[in-house]
N, C-alpha and C positions, 0 to 999 in steps of 0.2 A: 504494500500500500504506500509506503514512504517513497518508493521509486516512482510510482504513478503520480503522486503529488509533486515530486521534484521535477518530473518530466513535464507536467502540465505548467508549472510555474516557469520552467525554462522556456517553453514555447511561447508563453505570453510575453516574456521579456524579449525573446529573440524576434518576435514579430514587430516589436517597437522599432527595430532596425530594418527588418526584412520588408515590411509593407511599404514604407516610403521609397525604398530603392526599387521595388517592383513597380510602383506607380510611375516613377520617373522612367524606368526602363520601358514599360509598355507604351508610354506616350512618346518616347524617343523612337520606338519601332514604327509608330504611326506616322510621325513627321520626321523622316530621316534627315532632312536638310537642317534641322535646328540642333544647336549644341545642347549638351546635357545640362550644363549650368543654366542656360537660358530657359530650358524647360522647367527646371527646378524653381527658378526665380518667378516664372509665369504662374506656376501652381501656387506659390506663396502669395503672390500679388493678387491673383484673381479669386482664389478659394480660401486662402489662409492656411493655417496649420492643419485644419480639418481635411483639406484637399490631399495632403500627403498621406493621411490615414484613411482614405476612402477604401473600404473593403477590409478594414482591420478585423472587425468582429467575425466576418465570414471566413477570413483566413485563419484566425485562431480556432474557430469551430471546426475547420477542416484539418488542422494540424494536430489538435489534441488527441483524437482517437488513435492516430498513428503512434504518437508518443506513449500513449497508455499501453500499447503493445510492445513497441520497439525497445524502450529503455529498460523495463523489467526483464524482457527476454535477454537483452545484452548482459545485464547484471547477473542473471542466473547462469548464462553460458560461461561467463568469466569464472564463476565458482565451480561449475560442473566440469568444464573443459579447460583446465589450466594450460597455459602455453608451455610447451616442452621445448627445451633447447635441443638442437641437433647434436648428435654425438660428435665428440672431437676426435 
């Protein structure tokens, strides 16, 4: 349970960085002739900080179920299948 909570909290925090970069990236893909910094500036000017976090809630809701499975699985595999050094 603690791994699930840690994974969920980690995703919420990671999305604070991931979502704005995705918003800028997607808008850059649509308007290839505009520079990235100009796209970033336009979002802030026209929409404010909320524009950078458009889709934050849906991204978090998409990422958490994967984290709930992936992180506890990783932690259990680390315990059950310890890395073995190759023979010298």
